[in-house]
C-alpha positions in Angstrom: -51.9 6.9 -104.6 -48.8 9.0 -104.9 -45.8 9.6 -103.0 -43.7 12.2 -104.8 -40.9 13.3 -102.4 -39.0 16.7 -103.3 -36.2 16.8 -105.6 -36.5 13.1 -106.7 -35.7 12.1 -110.0 -38.8 10.2 -110.6 -40.9 13.4 -109.8 -39.1 15.1 -113.0 -39.3 11.9 -115.1 -40.8 11.9 -118.4 -41.0 7.9 -118.2 -44.1 6.6 -119.9 -44.1 4.1 -116.8 -47.5 4.7 -114.9 -46.1 3.2 -111.5 -42.6 4.0 -110.2 -40.5 2.7 -107.5 -39.4 5.2 -104.8 -36.3 4.4 -103.0 -35.3 6.5 -100.0 -31.8 6.6 -98.3 -33.3 5.2 -95.3 -36.9 3.4 -94.4 -38.7 1.0 -96.7 -39.2 1.6 -100.3 -42.6 2.6 -101.7 -44.4 2.7 -105.3 -46.1 5.8 -106.5 -48.2 6.6 -109.6 -46.2 8.9 -112.0 -47.0 12.6 -112.0 -48.3 12.0 -115.6 -50.9 9.4 -114.4 -51.8 12.1 -111.5 -52.0 14.9 -114.0 -54.4 12.8 -116.3 -56.9 12.3 -113.4 -60.4 13.7 -113.7 -59.4 15.7 -110.3 -56.8 15.0 -107.7 -57.0 15.2 -103.8 -53.9 16.0 -101.9 -54.1 15.3 -98.2 -51.6 16.6 -95.7 -52.1 16.1 -91.8 -50.2 17.2 -88.8 -48.3 20.4 -87.7 -45.1 18.9 -88.9 -46.3 19.7 -92.5 -47.1 23.1 -92.0 -43.8 24.7 -93.2 -44.3 22.6 -96.4 -47.9 23.2 -96.9 -47.1 27.0 -96.5 -44.3 27.1 -98.9 -45.9 24.9 -101.3 -49.5 26.8 -101.6 -48.2 30.4 -100.9 -44.8 30.5 -102.7 -43.7 29.4 -106.1 -40.9 27.0 -105.7 -38.0 25.7 -108.1 -39.4 22.8 -110.3 -39.3 19.5 -108.4 -38.9 21.0 -104.8 -42.7 20.5 -104.1 -44.1 18.0 -106.4 -47.7 18.8 -105.5 -47.1 22.3 -107.4 -46.7 20.1 -110.3 -50.1 18.2 -110.1 -52.3 19.9 -112.6 -55.3 17.4 -113.3 -58.1 18.6 -115.5 -60.8 18.9 -112.8 -58.5 20.6 -110.6 -56.6 19.7 -107.4 -58.4 19.8 -104.1 -56.5 20.0 -100.8 -57.5 18.4 -97.6 -55.7 19.7 -94.7 -56.2 19.2 -90.9 -55.6 22.1 -88.6 -52.1 21.6 -88.0 -51.1 21.2 -91.3 -53.1 24.5 -92.3 -51.8 26.2 -89.1 -49.3 28.6 -91.1 -51.4 29.7 -94.2 -52.1 33.2 -94.2 -55.8 32.4 -94.3 -55.3 29.7 -91.5 -58.1 31.5 -89.2 -60.5 30.8 -92.1 -59.2 27.4 -93.0 -59.4 26.4 -89.3 -63.1 27.5 -89.2 -63.8 25.1 -91.9 -62.2 22.0 -90.2 
């Protein structure tokens, strides 16, 4: 399970740790697998739900962002990265009509 938040030091960490602590300014802390572990996976599934994620999904999938801004762009597992989006999360993609038809 990964919870790599944008522009966080653990995203760019070159540490050999497999599990990292994520301490945000507010709310509870969480843990995440490191980016190195995610990239070592045979394949990776990224899931996003809700219209509140639509802008981020659109920027991440359709525009190249500065390194660390969208950690999902840094996941490159050997077997590929598969995205699972609901209609709300996919609503701003240029291919949203085709994506929505698949949901």
